[in-house]
Every structure is written in C-alpha cells, then in structure tokens.
N, C-alpha and C positions, 0 to 999 in steps of 0.2 A: 649128370647134368643135361644128356639127351631124353633121359625118362621124364621129364617134366618140363619140356618144352613143346609149345604147338606145334604141329606139323603144319606146315603152311604160313608159319614165324618162322623166329629165327634165332639165333644165340645173340645176345651183345655181352662183352667181355665189359670188364672195370674200367681198360683200357681206350673204352669207344668204339673198339675194332667189331666189326660185324662180320660173320659166316654168311657166305653166299646161299640162297635157298638152293634144297636141292628136292626134286620129286612132286614139281609145281609147274601146272603153265601158267609160265610167265606172261602169255598172250591173250589169258583170258580178259571176256569184255569187263567184269566185274571189279577185278586188279588195276585197269588201265583207264577207269572213272569214276577219279577220286568225287567224292561226297563235298557237300557246303561246309561241315563241322570241321571235315579233313584240311581242308585249305583255312579256314579260321585258324586254326592251330598251328598250322605252317606259317603264315601270317607274323603271328603271335612273335614264334619262335624266333624268326628272321630279323625280325625285332628288337629284337632283346640283344644288349653287347654284354661282355665282361662273362658270361655264363660257363663256358670253357674254350679251351681254344683246342686246335689240332695239332700243340704240341706234345710230341710222345712222354708218357712218366719216364721218371726216372729212379734209379734206387729200389729200397722196399715199400716206398709210397705209389701204391697203383693210382691214385685219385686223377683226375684232369687237372691241369695246370689253370688256374684263373686268373685271367689279362684282363684288366679293367680297360673297356674301350674297344677290346678283339670282338669282330662280328663272328656270328654263328658263320660255320661254314655248312655246304650239303651234310658231310659226313657227321657234323655233331649231330641236326637235323634229324637226321637218317638215325643215328645210335638212340637219340631220345623216341623216337615213332615207333621203332620196333620193340624198344623198352617196354612201352603202352600197351604192345600186344598187337599193332597194324600190323599187316603182313607187309614184307618186304616189297613185293612190287607195287603193292598198294602206294605204299608213302614214298615209293621213286617217282612213280608218276604222280603224285602230287607236289612234288616238290619240282619236277620236268615241269610242270601246268604251270608254278607259282613264278619260275625262273622267264619261262616264253614270257611271261605276262609282263615281267618287270622290263626286258630288253626289250620290246616293243613298246613299251611305257604306257600297254593299257593295262592298268592294275586289274588283274583279274579278282583278285580279293575283294577288292572295293565293289566292282560291277557285280561280282555274284552275293557279297554280302548285301548290298544295295537290293537287288533282286529278292532275294532271301526275306528281309525286310517289306519291301512291297508287297509277297505271297501271306504275310502275317494273317492277313483279313482273311483269305481265300483257303478254309482248309476242303480238300477235295476227294474224291473218291480213289481218282488217278495218283494226286499225289502221296497219298498213303498206300494204294498198293506199290509204286516205285518205292517207297520207305520200307514196307515190307522185303521186297523183291531184295532191297540191300543188303536187307539184316540177315534174309537167308541165306546170302552169298558172302558174307561176313562169315559168318557161322560154318559155312562147308568148307571154308576154307580149314577151320579147327578141327575138323572130325574125323579125321585119322588118329589122333592121339588117341595112346590105350591108358590115358589117365584118369584123374576124377573128371577132369575138365571135360574129356568126350562123354561123360554121362550126364553133366548138365546141356553141355552142345546136344546133343540128340534130344535130350526134353525140350529146350527150349525149338527146335526144329520140325519136332513132330507139331508142337504148338502153333509155328508160323504158318507151317505146310497145311495143316487144317483150316485156318484161317483164310488160307488162299482161295481153298475152295468156296468160300462165303463170295466171292468177288464174280461180276458180272464175266461168262465168257469171253464176251469179246473183248475184254482186256488182255489176253492171252497171247502174246505174236500181233500183238496191234500197234500202229505209230499211235503212243501216248499222246503227244502234244497238238495230234489234229484229233483225236476221240475226245479230249477232256470237256471242250462244252458239250456237246454232244450227250455224252456219258452223263454228266450231271443233269442235264434234264430229263433223260429217259426213264433212270432208274428213281427207287423208291428213296429219298431224299435223306431215311433215318439208317440207311445201311451202312454209310461211313461210320456213323456216330456208334451202334453199334459193335459195329467191329473194334473201332479205336477203345472201345469201354474195356470190352472182350480182354483183346491182349492186352492192354497196363493194368489189368489184375492178375492176369494167367502168369506173366512174365516177370510178376513181383519178386520172387526168389534167383531169377538169375540176371541181376542189375549187373554182377563184379563184371557179367561179359560184354565187353566195349560195343558190340552190333545190340546187344537186347538195350545197353544204355543209352545207346543214343536214338533207337526207336520208341522208348516211352519218353523218353527228353522230348524229341518231337512231337507226340502224341500230349503232352503237359502241355506243352506251347501252345499246341490247336486247343487244347480246354481254354486256359488263361485267355485266349482270344476270340473264342467263340462258345462263352461260360453260357448264355443263356441257351443255345440252341442245344448244348448237352446235356442241361437241366431239362429243356422239353422233352430232347430224346429219352431222358430218363423216364419221366412222366408217361409216357406214349409204353416203355416196356412194361413198365407198373401194373398196366391195366390192359396189357395187350392179350391177355389170356382170359378177361371178363366178357361176357358177354351180354348184349344188350344195346338197343339203339341209340340211347343216350353217350353211353362208352363209345360206339363205332362213330358218332355223331363229332366227339371230342376230340376224339384219337385224328379224324380226316381232317378236323382245324385244324390240332395243333403240326400235323406234316406238313400241311401248306405251311407253314412258318419256318419251316426250315431252308428252305432256301431266301429267304427273304433277308436283306442286310439291316434294315430298319425292324429291327426284331422287338422293340421293348414297345413302341407307340403301339403296336397292332397286337402284342398278347392282350392287353386290356380289354379289347372289343371280344377277343375269344374270351376272356375271363368271365365276363359280362354276359356272356350268352351261354356260359354253363357254371352258373353261381353254384350250385350243387357238388361242384368236383372239390375236393379237400387238396390237390393237385396244384390245382390254378391257382386257388385261394394262397397257397403257401409259397408258389412261385411270386405272384404279387405282393405279396406280403416283403419275399426278401427284395426283389426291385426296389418297392418302397424305402426301405430301409438302405441300400445302398444306395437311395439318391438323397436322403437325408444327411447321414454320412457324409459324403461328398460334399454337400452345402455345405453342414453345420461346423465342421473343423478343415473346411478348406485355407485359410491363412492365419488360424488365433485359436486360442485357447482361453478357456475361462480360470480364474485365479484367485485367490485369495488376498485381501487386502489389511495389514493391518496397522491403526491409527491411534494414537492418543484420542480421545474424546471426554469432552466438558459437557456436561447439562446444566443449562440456565432455565429462566423463562423464556428467552429467546429462541431455544430450539438445541441441539446438539453440534458443537463447533467439532469439525476433526480436522485434519490434514492428508492432501492427495497430492501425488507426486509433487511436493514444495510449498505447495499452496497450501491458504489453512480458509476454511468454509462454513458457514451456519447453514444449517437444515430444518426447516421447523414446518415439516410434511407440504407444505405449498410452493416453497420458494425455497433457492438454493444463491445465497451469497457471500462474498468473499469476508473472510471477517479479520477484526484486528485483535489476537490476541496477547495478553499482557501475562498471564498465568504462568512462570517458572518451571513448575512442575512438566505443563504441556510440554516445551521446550525438552527437558531433561528428559523425557518419554521419546521424544520427537530424533533426538541425538544418540541416544540409547536404540534404537529400533534400527538406525543407519549403521552401526558399528555392527551389529549381529549379520547374520547370515541365517537365514530362514529356508525347510525345508520339509515342506506340510506343517506339522505343529510344532516343528521343533527350531528353538533360535537356539542358535550355537556360534560361537567364538574363540578362536584358537590364541594360547598365550605362549609363555615360553614352556622350557624343559617337557615337553609332548602334552601339556596341559590342556583340556577344553571346558570352557563352563558352556553347559547345556541346559535350557529351560523348554518345558514343555507347556504352550500356550495352553492346553485343553485341559491337562490335569493340575497345572500351577505349580509345576515341581523345580527344583533347580537342583543341578549336580555339578561335582568337578569330580571327571572320572568317576569312579564306587562311590565319592563320599557326597552322602545325601547332604546338601545344605538347602532345603524347602523352607526350614520352620527356623536358621538361626537368625539374628537381628540382623540390621545392617552394619551395626560395627563390628559383629563374630564375622562375617559377610568380609568386611574391607582387613580384619588380620588376616583369612585365611589367605585371601588374593598376595597380603605380604608375605606370610609365611614362608606361601609356596612360590614365590617371585615370580607370579602369574603374566605381569606386565613387561617384567626383566627392570633394569635400572634406569635405562633410559625413558622408558615409557610410564614412568611413576601414576602423572597424571590422568591415566585412563581409568586408576582403580575408583579415583572421584566420581568418574562419569557413570563406570558400572555400579554404581553403589547409590547414586542419584535415580539413575532407572529403574533398577530395583525398588526404591522407596516409593516409587508412585507408579509400580507395575498395575494398581489396579486399575490404572487409565487407560490399557491398553485393553482395544475391542477390535473384533473384527468387523470389517463395514461390510454383514452379511446383507443388508436389504438393499447394497448397490450391487449391481453386476460390472467387473472390470475384467476386459478380454484382452489379451498379452499378444502382441503381435508373433510368429512362430520362427520367423526370419532375422526380427529386425526385434532383441530384446529389450529396447529401451524404448519401444515404442507401442503407447497402452491409450485403451481407449474405457470410460466409467460410463456408465447409463444410472442416473438417478431417477425414479418414479415418483411424480407429485400428481395432486390431484387432478389437477390440469395442465398434463403434457409430460415433458420425459427431457430430462437437464443430460446432456453429454461433454461429458470433459475427453479432449485429444491433446493427447502428448505425443511430439515427436521429439525432440531435441535437437536431431539434424536440419531440423527447419526452423528451428526455435519457437517451437509453437508448443503453446502449453492454456489452452483458451476451453471456460466454459461458457454453456450455449445453452439455451430451450427452444426444445423441439416440441409444438402443438399438437403432433399426433403422432400414434402408431406405427401410421403407417409412412409418414416421412422419417421417422427415426430409423426404420431398419433399412430402408432406401442409403440414408447417410452412411450408417454403420458399413454395408456393403460396400460403397464406397470408398471409407478411408482405411477400413481393414480386413475386407472380403472375408466378412461373417456374417453368417445367417442369422439374426438375433429374434425371428418373428416366433418361434416355442417359449421363448422367453415372455415375449409380448403376447400370446397367445390371446388372453383376455378384454386387453384391449385392443387388437385388430378386430374382435368379434364385435365389439361395442361399434365400433366405427364400422363395421356392415362388410369388410374384407374377405369377400368370397372365399380365396385359400384357406384362410383359419377359420372360417366356417366348416370348411369341407374337413379339413385336418382335424378339428376339433369331432366333428361327425365318425371322424371316423375312428379314433380312438377309443368314443363311447362304443361304439358299433363292435370295435376288438375287447373291450372290458366284458359287452354282454356275450360275447361267443366263448370268452373265458371261462364266465361263470355259468354257462348254459350247457358246457361241455363236462366241468366239474360236477354239476347238477345229473347230468346223464349217465356218468360217469357210475355214480352211487345210485342211482336206480338200476342201473344192470348188475352193480356190484348185489344191491338187495334181491334180485331176481335170480341172479347164480345159487343165492344163498337160503333162498327161501322156497324158492319157484314162480312160477308166474301165477299171479292174483288179477285180477281185473281192474286193481285200484293202480297196481305197479304198471303194468301194460297202458293203462292211459295215460300217466303220467311221461311214461317213457316216448309215448307217441305225441303229447302235447307238446315235450321238450325238442323232438327230433322237427317237428314243424316250427317252433321257434325259432331253431336254428338254420333252417331253410330260409324262411324269410330273413332272417339276420346276413344272412350271407348274401343271399341277395342285393340285399342293400350296400353291404360290403362290395360287393364287385361294381355295383352300380355308380359307388362313388369315384370309381377311377376313372370313369369317364366322364364322369360331372362338370369336372374342369375346364372341357373341351365348349362347353353350353357357355362359359364366363366373357366378361371384359377380360379379365384378370389372365387369361387361357390364350387368346388372340395377343394380349401382349407378348406373351412370353414364345411366341411362333415367332418373333422376329419381322423378317420381311415376307409377305403374304402369297404364296402362289394359287392357283387358281381350285388345285383340289383340298386347298384351307378351308374355302368359305361355308363345307358342308360336313365339319369335323364331330357336329351333334345332332341333339334336337333340336337346339336355337342354332340356328343357324349367324355366318358372319353377318350378313345385311340387317336383320331384327337384333341381333347387339347391338348394331350401330345406331339401328332407330332410336331403341330404348334408351340410346347414352343421349340422343339427340334429343328427346323429351318428345318423342312419338307416340299414341296410343297404343298399347300392342296387341290391341283388339283388333286394328283395324292396319294391319302388317300387309295386307296387298293392296290398300287403298292411297296409304299414305306412306313414308318413309323414305328407307333408301335400298334398292334394289340390286342383281348383278346379272347380265346378259354375257355370258361367255365371259371377256376378261374386263367389263368396263362396268364402273359403278355409274347410278340413276338417282335421279329422284321417280318414284313411283308414280307421283300423283301428275305432274307436267311429263313424265318420258324423256328429260333430258339429261344427256351425258355429263355428269361429273368430270371424271377421270377414266380417257378411252383406257390404260393398260395398268388398271388397279391391280388387277392380279397376275403380275408377272414378275413378284419376288424384285419388286422396286419399291416397296412403300410396307412400314410397319402398320398395325392396329392404329396407333395414335395420330400417325400424319394422317390417314384417311377419316380419320374423325376430325381433325383438324380441318381437310381439307372439304368435307363436307360440309361444318360450320361454317365457315368463310364462302361456300360455295350460294348457300342457305340467307345469310347475311347478306350479299349482296346482289343475287339475281332477284330481281324482282317478278322475273315470268314464273316464276313459282310461285303457283295460288298458298303454299302451304311456307310459313317464315318461323322457323324454329328459335328465333332471338324473339319475339314474340310469346310471351307467356301466354298460357291456356287460362282464361279465366274457371272459377270454380262452377259455374254455371254450365261452362263449357262440358266439362265433363261429367256433370249432374244431364246436361243431355244426351249424355254417351253411353248412358248404363251404369253411371256409377251413383252410389249413395255414400249419405253419410255414416262416419261410425268414429268413437272414441278408443281410445288404446287404455288397459284397465292397468298397466303395472308400468313403471319403469322401464327403458331397454332402448335398445337398437337408432340410440340419439333421440329418442321421444321422450316426453314426458308423460305420467299419467294423466289420463282425462282431454289430453290431445286430440285435436279433432283432424282428420284424416279421411280419404277419400276411398274406397274400394267397388271392383266392378260386382254389381248386385249378380249377375249371371257366377263368376268366379267363385265368389261368396257360398252361393249356394252349393257349388258342385262338390265343395272341398268338405272335409273332418277338419274338427278341432285341432288335431297335431298337424296338418299339413300346412306349406307355407303359401304363400299369396302376395304379390305385391299392391301396397297402399299408396295411394300421392297424397304428397304433404301440400294441401291448396297455397300456404305462405310462400313454400319459393318453388313449387313443382317438380319437387325432388322425388324420385321413385324408391320403397323402401321396402324390405322383404321381410315377412312374419310372418312368426304361427295364428291362423285362423282366431285360434280360441284366448290369444291376445287382444281381441276386438271385440266390441261392443258394436251391433250396428243402431240407429236411430232409426225409430218404427214410426 
C-alpha cells in the first residue's frame, strides 16, 4: 500500500482513519494557506448531513455507518479530502480556517466566494502567477514518490517552472497585492494570455493530478469571462512572426484593446481600420453571430402548427389555439364553421401528441398508433396501416383492444380523424413562436398585403386575441415586448421597404457575405488551376481581379459594422446618452437630430441642433435647449422630443420646424426636381421628389443619397440610379 501512496499525502483507511503525515514540513507556507477552491469543497462537505458518522464500523462490514441527519465531523471531512489527494496539512488548515470563520460568525466561505466571483472579470498577470505558484507547490508535495505518479509530477513541474520564467522578474519576492495594478499597466498586455494558453495546452495530459486540474479550471474560467480578449490574443500570436507595416500596425492596435473592458464596441473600429485582415473579419463575424443568437433565441422558439384547413371562395379557414379564422391574403377574420369534418380533425389533433413530423397516441397493451405527417404513413408498432380502409382500421383497434373496454368511444374519434386526414395542413405561411419558459404562451404572426396580424395567446391571463399591426417596425416591437423574441430577420423585406436602417444594413451584410463566399470559391478554383497548369497571363490576371474584389468587399463589410453608429436607430439603442456618444460615427448626434427635425443637411452649421460640451442648443439662435443633455440623463428619443417642443414653443428662434418647408424653399436651397423610376422605399413609380443637385452630380448610380418628398417633407435614402432628374 505504501508504495502507491504519494509522499506528502496520506493513507485513508476504510474506517475513515487517517495516518499522520511523516517527513513533511507541516509549517510550509503553501500548506497553511488554503486556496478558495479548497474552501469551496470544505463548505459543501460540512453543509451535507447523513453522509457518514464517526461511529466506528463493526464486524466484517468495514463501511462507515450512515446516519440520517448526522452532521459531518472534522475527521470525516479530513478523511474525504486526503482521499481526494489533498495534502493532509493543507486539508487540516482549510478545515481550521472554515471553523474559525464559523465561530466568529464571519462566514469565510461566503466572503471568499463573493470575492472570487467579483474577480471573475479581472484576469490579471499576478493572479495567473499566484495560481501557477500554487500548482508548483502542490506538485512539490508529491514529488518524492517513486511510483508512476512521480514521472507525471516531474513532467508537469518542468512545464510550470519553464512558464514561471516568462513572468516579469519583479513578481518574484514582491508583495503581489501592492504590485498588481502597477504591473498590469507596465507589461505587455498580451503576456498573460500567451502564458495561459500555453499552459492549458501543455498540461492537458496531466489533468488527473489535482494541482493541474485546478490550474486548468482557473484558466478555462478566465477564458469564459474574457473570451474576446483571448481571441484577439490568438490573432496577435498567429501574425506575430509576419513582417510589414500593415501587420505591425494591426498588432499594435489589437494589443491596445487587451486592457479594455468594453472590448466589443471598440473592436469594430479596429476591424474597419484594417479591412484586409481575415482574422479581424472572422472575429467580427463571431461577435455578430453571438449577438444575433442571443437576440433571436432570447425567450422563444419558432414552432410548427397543424390545423384543419378548408378552402372556399372566401379564402382559407383554419383553427389557431382554439379559435377559427378565415384568411384571404388581405385580412384575417374570425370564422363560423359548420363542416363536421373540420371538427373531427380538430378533435383528433387534440388527442395525439406531436414530436416533429410524428403524431402518436398511446393505447392499451403497450400499443402506440403513429402517423407521419410528411410521409402520410400510419402504423401500430410494426404493423403498417397506411393503406387500410377506415373500417379495417376500426377492426384493428378493436382486435388489439387499443382503447380498452372503458374507452371504446375513442375508436370512433380516431377513425373519423383519419377519414378526413387530408384536411390536416401545416400553417407554414404563418410564423408561430412558443415561449420557452411557459409552454402554453404563443404568438402567431400572419402577414397580409398591408400589415401583419398578430395572435397573442396566454391562458394564464385569459388572453387569446387577434390584432392587426400596420407596420413591420411596430410588429417587431410588439413581439419583443410580449415574448422577448427578435422577429426582425423574418420581417426583413418588410422592414427594408419601410426604410428601417438596421434591416437595410443587415441585408447589405448578408449580400456582402454571400459575395465574399462566392469570390473565395472562385479564387480557390483559379489557384488550383495555376497549381495544375502553371502561371499564365490569363490566370494571373483573373487571380489579381478576384483579390482586388475581395479586398473591396472586405472593406465594405468591415465598414458596415460601424455604420450603425451613424443612424437614428443606433443612437436609440445606446440608451442614456453621455458626452462621448455624440461623435460615434461620421454622422454626429447633432446632425442626426437635425435631419430628424427636418433641417437641411447641407446647412448643418447654420441651422439645426448643436452641442457645446454637454449643452444642446439651437444653432441659428445659439439658445440653449437643455443644459445637461449629454450627462447620461436622456435617451435619443427624449432629446428629439425636447427639441421639437422647444422649436414649437420658442418664437425667438428664427427657424420653426413645425412649419413645413415649401417646394420653392428647397429649390432655392440648391435642390432640383426628380422622379422615381420604380416602386420601392415607400415611393411609387414616377412620383416627384427633390434631390440636392450638388450631391446628385457627385455620386455614382449605385451610391445612396437623400431625397425629399415635397408633399410631406419626409427624407428618404435611395440609390441614385433609381432617380431621373428633370432637366
């Protein structure tokens, strides 16, 4: 037995006895300063009752006697800890610290655990150093063993001691608590991430050793809490050996982010600055995907709904959550149904349980009736009933006593259901979302030519109502409020038609991503041809063209991730606005407000809204509207409302936005008449609009520009190529 027990640990016998340690310096500092992980374990053990008692075993049965309700004793906990491979003295010091905390009513476990949780977001070089040193000390307590353990211990020790050399010299023999802040600001911010990644990989084969397991758990927890810092560090490492000004500039910018807490918002700016980098593009896409996933799966899931459906001249009649409706493509109205087959199918669907495409009904004698909606097949166990008549189906149900003697009535309902099974349809033109927390809460969205019908169902609130929403924007908001689900991807086309900036940007990103995928595939094909046939003038030219197009698309995609900061929607998403928010993009907060108020964007510095420090003021009169506008007190919508109120009430301002500018006013300001070539953006073909002559002349056909609708003064952004200017 003694040959397989680690030196520095101890033997634990079946009776819970613990042999005192020998040959160990029990006064060693590392053995008398228990780590938080150990205190966590001790707390859990002492919190349990009835696991074992200190009653000595009797007879041949050497197992500890279990006594319900008996508390864990110090000896019991010590026996468990040393059995887990924890050095005896370290276990004893941990128990003593726990007991001291209990007796003084200063719950050390809670205190330390709270501290640990508070530190989760702060992965520091000194914390990493302390954890590595703790692991080294833990391994050294096991190092004199001559068993197979010794080889693994020595190998792990070599890895850890080599890693220690990478830490700054000033850490050795320093007061870590006082040097921590100074050190973090003076060393390469990437250093701790490099060391952590290297250790986690190299120690993968020794996780069965407790000190190594604890260290890798600490590194993994740090990774989970600082994921994007680690990802950026990985990118720096991949390009670290490459030369060139571009690479050096990129790595310098990335390194500057590693000490930032708000890393995601600042990374998009770095990505836009270096659009040629595949690494930054990949990370931006990961961030965007993560955000979309969180938003779209927040509290609901899209489900399929089956219903009986009747076709008539009036449209399609269906059932939704117990109510009957008729849908004709333009409206959804409640329906009065008299067709008995409709009710037979409705009742049958309520009897069966649905799992994907399968409807199942459990009967007597372990029999199950199964219907595949997609394939149209019916079976009972291994017996195929797909092609039997309704009479034969009933005979099979009776012969197998499927419904039992007391539920024979069920057989008729089953037969009537399958007699009219052709009425069963999946409402695939509608979108139904089920709340993931409350399974009986649903929201169904039905699109019509002009608007969207929303069916909200919440039995607990006695709610089952169908209402029409006029716009996709309102629909997105309502769905978010009712079921916390982002429906905007499904309503993308409608949102774009309503000139929703976020939807336009997201659609642009999708198109750019598709284009990049296509170009990458073509580039791969050309490179394969060059490898096979050798370089030719045609292939080289084709490769250069593809690389140039890829670069352009990458720049455009990168820029799209900062373009949201130039829109009203982006400022609305920011919540309470502070001083640093006003210049978050090329279009400032002041200009965005001015455009929403109806001021001429060409007269930004002579009309509209401005900001001086934190004051919001009228440019033309220089009068202050709100003194502390940018002091995290107001949202964008609140600032806009305040500006509208100020202009409508304050007669001293020369400009009154409540007074709509006339067509002649725009023409005198450098605008010219134009007409729309095709329907879109809420405009009809040949509809008259006004466009800045200067802006029109300076842009290409594919470029976007603002136009003014004279009848309502509304500003709409659209491609220049969709306009025809009147000469």
